[in-house]
N, C-alpha and C positions, 0 to 999 in steps of 0.2 A: 065353752070352750076356750075363749080369750083370756079368762081369767085364770083358768088352769095352765095354758100356755106362759102365761107371764111369770108364772112361779117355778117353772123350769128352765133349766141350762141344758142345751143339748151338747154332748161331747162325742167327737168321732175320732177314732183310732184309726192312722194309717201306718201299719207296721208290715213291712215287707222283710221276708226272710228267704234268703236262696235256699232251695231245696237241695243242692248238691246232687241231683240227679239229671239225666238226659235220657231222650228216646232211645230204647234198645232197637238197633238196626239189624236186619237179616244178616248182613256182611259180619256184623259182630260175633254170631254163631255158626258162620260158614254155612249159611242157607241160601236158597236160591228161591224165586219167587213161586215157583211150583212146591215148594216145601211146605209153605204157611198158607192158611187161609187168607182171603182176601180182606182188607181192613173193614169192610161192612160187617164182617162176621167177628172179627177178634185182631187184638194187638197184641204185639210181643211185651209191651209192658216198658219198664225202665231199667236203666243200670244206675248204679251210685259210681259218683265221680268225686266222692269226698267221705271222710269218716263221718258218719252220721253223729257221733259222740260229740265232734267239734262244733255241731249247729245245736246243740240241746240247751246252752246256755241262752241262746236268743228266743227258743221256744218258750224257756221259763219266764224271760222277761216279757214276752207277750201275755202270758198267761198272768204274770204279776200285774199287768197294766190292765187286764180284762177284770181282774179281782178288784183292783181299786174301784172301778166303775161299777161293778156289779154290787160293791158293799153299800153303795149309797143310792143307786139309780136302777131303772128299769131299761130294759132294751125299748128302742124307739128309732124309727126311721133309720135302720142301718147303724145306729150308734146306740147312745144311753141318754136317757132323760134324767137329771138330777136336780134335786131341789135347790133353790138358788142360794139357800144359807149354807149348803155344803159344797158348792161348785169350786169355791177357792180352795179348800182342802184337797179335794180330788185332784185339781189342777196341779197343786203344790206335789203332789205325791207322784203325778205322771212326769212331771219334770225331772224327778229325781231317778224315774225309771229311764228316761231320756238320757240323761248323764251316764248311767250304767251302760245302757246300750251303746252309747258312742265310744265309752272305754273298753267293752267287750269288742265292739268292731275293729278296733285299732289292734288290740291283743291277737285278734284272729288273723287279720290280713298281715300282720308282722311274723307271724309263725305259720302261715298258711304252706308257704313251699317246702319248709322242713317237716310239717306233719304230715304232708300229702306224701311226700317220699316215704317216710316211717310206715303210713298205712299201706302203701304199694305193697311194700315188703312182707306186709302180713297176709297178701292175697295170692291164692294159687296160682303157680307160674302160668298155666295155660289160658288164665283169664287177665293176667295183670297188664299185658299189652292193650288189651280192650280199653281198660280204665285209662291208661297212661295217654294213649291218643286222644281221649277226649277231655282231658283237664283243661280248664278254662285259664286265661290269663287273670290275672290278679285283679286288673282295672275294670272287667267285666264282673266280677263278683261284688266289688266294692260298690257298684251302682245298682245292686239288687239287695242290698241290706240297708234299710233306713227306718227309722221310728219318729212319728209326729203325731200331734193331734190337733184338733180344731174345736173352738167352742163357739156356739151361737144360739140364739133364739128363733123360733118358729113363728111366723104370723101366716094365718090363712089369706086366701084371696077370696075376696066376697063372691059368693055365686059359683066358685070353682073349687071350693075346698071340701067336696064330699067326702074324698078318700082320707084326708087329714082328721076331718070330725071322726069318721069310723077309727082312725088309728088311736086319736086321743081319747075317745070313749072307751077304748079296750085297754087301757092302760091300767085300770084298777083291777080287772081279770088277770093280767099279766103279773101285776104286783103280787096277787095272791098265788098264782102258779109258781112264781120263782121263788117266794118264801117257803111254799111247800116243798118245791123241790130241794132247797137248800137244808130244811130240816129232816127229810128223809136221808141226806147225805150225812147229816150230823148223828143222826141214830144209827146209821151203818158204821160210822167212824168210832164212835164213843160209846153209844148203850149197848149194840145188840149183843146178846150172850153174857151181859153183865148184870150183877145184882147191886152194884155201888159206883159211884163215879167220884171223881176229884173235884175241886173246885173249877179246875180248868175247862171241864166240860160245860161249864155255864158260859164261858167266852162267847161262843158262836150262836148261842140262843140269845144272848144280849145282844149280839151284832146284829142279828136277823130284827129284834125289837127296835132297834136305833134305826135300821132301814126303813122298817114299817112306819115308825112314828114321822120320820122324814118325809114319807110320802102319803101320809096318811088322808091327806086332802083329794087324792085321787080315788079313794074309797072311804067315804065317811063310816059307813058301819064298821070298820076296822077300830074305831077310836076306843070303844068299850070295850073290845076284845083285848086290845094292847094294855088297857088300863089293868084290866083282871090278871093278865098275865103277868104284869109288873108287880102287881100286888103279891101273886104267889111267889115270885123269885126273892121279891124283897123279905118274905117270911121264912125263908131258908137260913140255915145256918151260915155265917160267914167264913167258917174255917173248918178244915177237916173234911172227912169223905161225906158223900150224902147218899144214904142207904135206907132201908126199911122204909117208914112213911113218907121220908123226904124224897128218897128216890121214886116212888111210885108217883108222888105229886109230881116230880120234874117230868116223868113219862108223860103224865096226863097233859103236860103244857106242850110237851112235843106232839102229842096227839092233836092238839089244837090248832097249832103250826100247821101241819100237815094238810089239816082240813079247815082251814080258814073259811071257805066257801059255806059250809055248814055249821059252823060254830056261830051261834045266835047270842050266846052269853059267855061272860069269862068262867073260865075253869076255877070250879071250887071243890077242892079235895080235902075239908076239914072235919069229915066225919070223926066222931069217936066211938061208934059202935061195933067196930070190927072190921074185917077184911070184906065181908059180905057188902058192906054198905061202899066201900071203896071202889069195889067191882061194878057196883050198879052205877055208880057216878060216872065211871070211865066208859059205860056203854055208847053213849053218844059219839065218841070219838072212835069207836071201833071201825066204822066204815069208813075208809079214808079216801074213796073215790079214785077215779082214773089215774090220778098221777102216781099213785102207790103200786108198785108190783105185787105187793101181799100186805095185808093189813099189819101194822106193826105188833099188835096184841098177838099174832100167830107166832111171832118170833120170841114171846116172852115165856121163860121158864114158868111153870106153874107156882112155884115157890115164890113169885113176886107178889100174889095175890093172896 
């Protein structure tokens, strides 16, 4: 366990975004205590006191920071475990996000009063006062918008690190699940319902391989699988659309990434004896496990085989 921890840098994101909402009160709806059920049974919910579109930028920046970490690492102890040799690049990207967050915060605060007034005018008259009375001072909002990150290494305490040991030992399984989930998303975004893809479709697949290679020390059995997939990708055309046999070969790669747990050998789809042989070689990757809502093969038009 210690050897594995020494190869990892932990990154924790601390991102706070003002919700732009407040608890809805009975008085806001001209209700009395007898008009609503007790709080043990139900609550009235919340009221928006700021245009939600004004806060989307911060939500996008948070997601951008998460993608930076997810691209290189796996979730661990509330943050991300990043391989040492990629930690500096990850932190550099997070610093860029922090700069953008600070700039957007200043822009948001500078236009807050004006944008709020504009938004209030778009609300139905009978509800406008409810929002206007709940608007918060800019100083309060400024304190609720923040972005920071921390990096650290973890060291267990001898005799008291049972939970840490279990978490570290589960990192290999987590890596496999995260790659599987991302491969499914790639299928949905670029492959489902298509019979050919552009070279651009290879980018997320290569990114997944880069992540798997960087963290392969978490699960040694991935090494030959990754090598096999790289060999498959290197054999594909370097320009133009990928279709026909090349497309089917790429779909086979996705099958393997979705079911890394069951992939015992690299994917090999170089049969020259017809479509029946290709279909037979893909059979081991048809059962994709519980991470998949439905087998990828079920969504493939019959013309692909």
